[in-house]
C-alpha angles and dihedrals in degrees: 000000000000135000125206130203112212124204089252095055091047090052092049090053095052090045089053090050092050092049092044087233098113110108113241089233091068098082090053091048089050092053091050105061111210125191114226088220114099124223106255095197142336119240119203117202133179099030119132109166103017122076119240091233090056091052091050091048089066092053125093093215128064140185110287093037120111118256103270117176092204093056094042087054091050089049090053091051092047091054092052091048092061090069091222097110137061094197133010128184129178124194137164119247105183109299092342128092112219119203118190117190133182105208120225110243123254119243110247098181136003120207144170124214130186096024113129105148094046118049127229090245093057092048092047088056091054102045121078099207117089137173112286090028123120114263117231130166093231092056090050095050086049091054093046088060090046090055093046088052092054088055093047089053088055089051097258105125089157092065117118128192123205117189114216122193122203112200115227132184121274092039094291128135140195110227116207125186106206106201128197103194100191125193125310107276101234136184110266094185140354113207130188124208126190098025113130104157100042128046126243089247094054091050090048091056090051095059130072097230113083134193117257112269132163095243094059090077089123096049135067096201091103094061121090115262120167090208091053091051087053087055091047090059090055093044091054089050092049090047094057097037088058092052100050106272103122097167096053120137136181103225098189142342109206125185117196121194115220117239091255090053090229100117147000137243106217119200126187117193112198138179109208100189120192133326114253134197129203115266127186117349121206143168130217132175140188095192115116116252093005117124107199092206089072089063096054090101088068090061109107095182124096123203111251093025118128110270113264123177092199091061088052090055092044089052092050091054091049092049092049089049095046093048092044090056086055091064099263105133098180112048130157115195114187127176113226108208125202116182122210096199094181090057096031090235130141116204120202137204116181106210116205111200135161105271126218113280096255124174132196110265100178138345110218119194120198137170096044109123101166103012113088119238092243095058091060096035094057089059092058114092093209129073131189108285097030123121110264112257122182093198093055089046089054092049091047090057091051091050092050089050089051091062087075094220099107136062089198137025123182128178121192136170131214137175116288128212091291132033090251092056131079131192117216116211119201114194119182136179111211125224130206110280098177115090132190102184136180123199120202129180127182127193139170091237102040135046123247112295128185147154140208120228126187115194140170113189095182106041115192087345090288095109091247114151119220120176134179122185125189118190105206106167125123091258100041138050108183136161120189129175126182133173128184129190105199094198106038111192088356090291127125087257124110121211131185147168131212125199119188142174123180140178113180135181107222091169095115092047107034108354099249141090124235131207125186136172128174149103141246134210118204141176134184133193139173124255096178133359093275102021122077136176130212133199126199141183122192131185116182141157120220134189131191111199146141095062118166140192091277093057118113116261088227087063097042087065087067100049116133143043128322134186117206125197109180138173123191146169136210137193123203129188112190133175099159115140091218132018094204103045107003120191100179139017142059134264122197120181134171142155153150140239125204115197113189104081088119125318127081101278124081124185145126113229119190124187134176135185130187123183130175126191122196131175105231091181130352086275107030121071122186125209131197121183141170128190131174142162143196132193128186129185122235108226090330140064120266108252126226089257094065100038123104122257123200131204139062113052095004094047112023115205093045129078119251105285087005096127124067143022115004138174109251092203098053102017090233119154105232100183129231142251099227130040144159135184126190118197132189115187136177120202114199143158114257101213098272119120113288093236086061086077090215116144127179124221136199121187147173123200132187131179148114144221124211147136113073121178092254139085137189143124092272095054113114110198133154130176092199115119120254122213136204133179126196152150130231145177128223118194122186091205123181085255095055139276117326124186131180123189131192114189135171124201105228099173113038144137120250093249093051117111118226134215117191101178130047128172136177132178132189132181124203129209 
């Protein structure tokens, strides 16, 4: 199609320009040559599935329009853009426009071959192609990259993907992704450059990425993950800032893949800077009627102390909390830092200002796979619409950790839809809450005894606690079942029931057999944030039988059947940061039980426990505890069934029932009415890699048991304290918690029974 400019038309154009009468659109029209012949019809050829009218609808030119090369070219591009065609051509045939297309095939079946470490279901969620979707090479290549990304997230950088196409009739294909997964791309070596004050090994322990070792078969920390390396940069920064190096920087973190693509060399280049100490610490405030000096006790920083960024954050939290308690809802505490580089001092002024009036827009919870959102949400002291409060946010994090369901709890805030709104993000990492545990005890005076316990502390993700215990030793047959609903009737009130049936051979300890059946009903509710009260009712039937000629005369007095109907209460004050492995906080618990509301047994039992946890260093935690109990009969003596027994788990170094009153003639333990045990313990790493989960313990215990309601010439009883010392190892293994204790009684009575070795093993599912 050609257009020709004659001499006459050119002269007319020049004349129009001179007169200023030529329209501005003429040059554009001249550039876009248009045939005066109109398109009579459009003929579509080669299409199989797609209707001709559908193809024409994508075009920018239609029948009746003049032949326009520009619009024809635009139509060609539009048809290619649809992704429906492998090839398209457009040609003029007389007054007809002929469009010839080659349709892309339709995917009949999508399959993955060679994948063992990543399931088909996971890969299907990642790829965009599906059966009955149009096949295109660009889409296939995009899906190949997505599959490779999945394997890289799983630490397999040597993985390769080869797409295979099987041609079928009716322009259909089977698409098969052939996957060679390759080995896990581990970390061959981690190098540190620029560190002068801390060794490479110490810095390697501070980061999340680990070097590949044979014993890390249960961990993925030794596989390369770019996101984890980003976290490592922050962990290194935190490590140095907590140790006084305020100018520390990570200059680079480079990961080099080996030629065989089997592992990485990871190199961190750091600049430590100078060691700083805290200088002058001051407070200032712009809040009306607030004297900043009244908040000085909230300062946790001492002048002359080594600089620690974590102490600054802790002080800000405490100041926010202290000011919030005084009734100031919107507070902004900012540390103003002034460096004295010549003296390596950092002076601080904590400025307390009125913060912006910010409200909670949303609370988003992520990371919980099993645990229901409401279980986490009800532990948060803030709801949508509340005034934002840093102190409440901090307490909420602590309360979520106390559930014992999560290894990690992170709370963060970000800007909401408007400047006066904030979105709270709660990110958790769940830990195993199901337990199949085995208890095992060995002593020189008793045979091996044990039990099996099946427990789920987060049943169906609702925080319900279900436990079944089977005592299957040669001396004991016991079945216990307990169930606890933490939010009974959707109120902050826990309710539970315990059912038990026990037949225990006490021959080796006290020369009698014991049988008991019964149930307990219990409830617990908060009085304050950290103080809770519990109520309990127990109905049980006990029997002392199978006595023989060698049984103590003190125990013969108690032979027979008993029915106990008892009510009790308990008070618990708990500020621990973690119920499973606490490092700070205190727990005080006490209560009483009154038996006599029916039944044949009447007594008042009192018990109390105090335990304090304190981090001595970052890795060493100290624990001091004291427990004790007292029972008194009401118009009757306390039987051997209700007395206290000391030894074994509650007093290491002594056998179960090995401490306290004993019959000299028969060597039977008869229990006591009063006891106390004091414990001091240190928990510390033993030099193994942190991801081993192995901790050492050293402990000392002192206590005594005395005062049964019996008397006679053969009674051996001493109120003098006993003492034991020992060491132990706790391992949070991939198979469950394992603990080993070796203890030696250093202060004892001649009639006490010792136990040197104690072992327990639990496996989690």
